[in-house]
C-alpha positions, -999 to +999 in steps of 0.1 A: +000+000+000+012+035-008+023+055+022+005+086+011-027+066+008-022+052+042-016+087+056-048+099+039-069+070+053-055+075+088-061+113+086-096+109+073-107+082+098-086+092+128-116+101+150-132+067+143-099+049+148-093+067+182-129+061+193-128+024+186-093+020+201-105+039+233-135+017+236-112-013+235-087+002+260-115+012+285-135-021+281-128-031+318-133+004+332-171+007+328-175+042+344-148+058+324-161+041+293-196+056+300-181+090+305-160+087+274-189+078+251-211+105+266-183+130+264-176+121+228-212+126+218-214+160+236-180+170+220-196+165+186-227+185+196-204+212+209-185+212+175-218+217+156-229+245+179-195+263+175-195+259+137-230+274+135-221+302+159-187+311+143-196+306+107-160+305+095-157+290+060-133+263+050-102+275+031-114+259-002-135+278-028-167+277-007-159+310+011-179+331-015-209+308-015-211+309+023-209+347+024-237+350-001-258+324+019-252+342+052-261+376+038-293+361+022-301+340+053-300+308+034-298+275+053-262+264+052-252+230+066-228+231+095-204+209+076-197+238+052-181+256+081-145+249+091-141+265+126-134+246+147-122+214+129-143+184+140-115+160+133-090+180+154-116+184+182-124+147+183-087+138+182-079+162+210-108+149+231-097+112+227-060+121+233-066+140+265-091+116+279-071+084+274-039+101+285-055+112+318-072+078+324-044+054+315-013+076+321+005+053+296+033+070+275+031+045+246-006+049+242-005+087+245+023+088+219+003+066+196-028+088+200-006+120+194+008+105+162-026+096+148-038+131+157-009+148+140-014+127+109-051+137+109-043+174+114-017+173+086-041+156+062-069+181+069-045+210+062-029+194+032-063+189+014-074+224+024-103+213+046-091+236+074-067+264+081-040+262+108-062+283+131-093+261+126-072+230+134-056+246+165-089+258+179-105+224+173-076+206+189-076+228+220-114+227+224-112+189+222-083+187+247-102+210+271-135+191+268-117+158+272-101+172+304-135+183+317-151+150+309-122+132+327-127+155+358-164+148+359-158+110+356-131+111+382-152+130+406-181+105+400-158+076+407-143+092+438-177+101+452-183+129+477-153+128+500-159+144+534-138+148+565-143+121+591-161+132+623-137+134+652-142+103+675-123+120+704-097+091+704-064+097+722-034+105+701 
């Protein structure tokens, strides 16, 4: 197989690859798995909301069509917008969540490499600008971090100080 073709497939399907790999790695950690799947869904919803709110076109030739559509209040699908990059946001989410849960350098490096390949592929084919990719990546990392915090707090429960039992020291 051609290395360029492999790069393109990894770049295009990186969010799916990382999602399935994360499901496998968290298969014995049911609570984290539930938080991951819920967070992944919410991350995608957040991406759609941000794309509709920001309305920043992709760097290809659709810029003019989007400007005309926005001025005329035409319905434009969120997939026509590029800010923030959904691929980058999903890669950042998976990367930060799995890094925090497993704390495994090899897995974190693997996720980072897949994410970098995806970002490069999205930029190479003019699906996104560097800014769109950076914003997507950082939003995903932040949302992954927040999802981990909520999951960790849920697992830890509500920790309170023990009542003093007046025992001697």
